[in-house]
N, C-alpha and C positions, 0 to 999 in steps of 0.2 A: 528531598523530592516527595516525602510522603507526609502526611499530616494525621492528626488525630482526634480531628472536629466532627463529630457524629452527624450534625446537622448538613455540612456541605460536602464531605466526601466520604462520609460513612467510614472511616478508620480503615481505608484499604491500603494495605502496607504491601509493598513490592514495586517492581519496575515493569512497565510494558515496553517491548521493542517492537516499533513499527518499520517495517522492512519492505522495501519495493525490488521486485525482482522480475528478471525478464521471463519468458516463455520455458526455459529449462529450470528455472530456480535458481540460476546466478543472483545473488544478491547485487544491487545497483546502487541501493541508499538504504541507510540504517538510522533510523532517529531514537532516542529514548525518552522515555516521560514517566510520571509517577502512574502507579496504577488507577487512581482517582480521576484521571484525565481523560476527557472522552476522545474518542478517535476522529471525530470531526474536526477537533481544532487542530488537529497535526498533520492533516492530509495535505495541505498545501506546502508544509515545510519538507514533508518526506519527498514530494514531487518535485522541489526547487532543489534539493540536497543531492540529486543523481550525481554519481561520480563522472559518468560518461555523458556529457550534453547531447541532446538531439539535435538534428539538422533544424535549420529555419523552415518554416512552412514553404517558403517560395522555391528553396533548393531541394525540398523532400517530393519533389515532382519526377515521376520516372517515365520514359518512354516505351509503349507496348506496341509493337505493330504500327506504327506511325501516329497514333494517336497519343496524346498527353492524359496521363492520369496521376492523379495527386496519390502518394502513398499516406496512408492515414496508419495513425499512432493509438492503439487499443489499451485502455485501462480498464482490467477487472476490478471491481471491489466487492465487498460483501454488504450486508445490509446496514451495518453499523454507520457507513458513510451516506446515507440516504438524506441529503439536505439540499435543498434547492440553490441556497447561497455557494456551497462550496461546489455544487455541480456547474453553476455559471463560471466560476473562478477555474476549474479545470477544463471548461470546454474555451476559456480564452485562450489557454494553453495549448491548444489545440488535441486534444483528447478526444476519443471516441470511448465513450462510458459505457460500462457492463455492469449495471447495479441491479440486482432483483428487487422488486418492490416490497414493502413490508405490508402485510395484510392486516387489516385492523380486525377486530372481533365483530363478527356479524356479517362481515363482507363475504362475498361469493367469490370463488377463485376464476369463473368465466366473465365475471364483468371487467371489462378492461377500462381503466381510467385514461381521462385525456391526458395527455402528456404535454408538461409545458416546456419541458426540456427536448429541443430539436436532435442533439448528438447521442441521445441515449438509446441505447439497443435493448431488446427485451431478452435476449440470451442469459442464461446464468452463466456468473463467472466460473473461473477454472481455479477454484480457490484451492484446489488440492496441492498445486503447485507451491503456494506460499506456506501452506501447512507442513509440507515437506521441508521446505527450507528451514520451518521453525524448529523441526524436530532434529535436523541438522544442527542448528546452534545450541539445543538441548544436551546434546551429545558432549557437549564441553562442561566438564564439571564445574568450571568458575563462571559459567554463564546460566548453569541450572539453578545453583542457590548462590544468590548474590552475596559475596563477602566483602566486596568493597565499600567503604562509606563515601568517597568522593565520587561523583557523578564522572569526571574526566576520565579516571580509572576505568569505570565499567564500561564506558563508550568505546574507550580504547581496546579494550577485551574483545566488545562487540564488534570493531572493525576489524581486528586481527584475526577473529574467526571466520569473517566474511572473507578475508584474504586466503586463510586456509581452505575454505570450500570453493572458491574460485580455482585454486592451484589443484584442488582435488578434481573436479570437473571438467577444467579445461586441458591442463597439462598431463594428468594421469589419465583422464579419460574416464 
């Protein structure tokens, strides 16, 4: 999963864990890749490999005080996922995106860019929830330093650690 070609992957050794969590930090999806893979390439794989499937948009409507209101699914991402092509793919999957804009050099903060994506919110994501889940994963010695050579074995350990995290948070409280 890692390479040593300095022109294409800069010899980045290691493995990335791409994790999708709910608002409490409970992992819903985990995908691993080499450290040289950019985050944008795997965002749809992470969203599609969710263990608990979402309701369809037609059945996800709720009734409140006699009026029909659609229940929206929000997705908070960091600045690395700022790509219009991937944003369109996630919007097709009925997500409301929360991605902070990357500010280029020389740009002022007050100037608001016109948005090409309608389902994108201005609010900053709650990234600390995912960072806390990553720190829970790093408490497992076999995940902090990867000793396994086979990708399947490491993915199995990541999924097993997700099960332990779910057990600790839901069952034990």
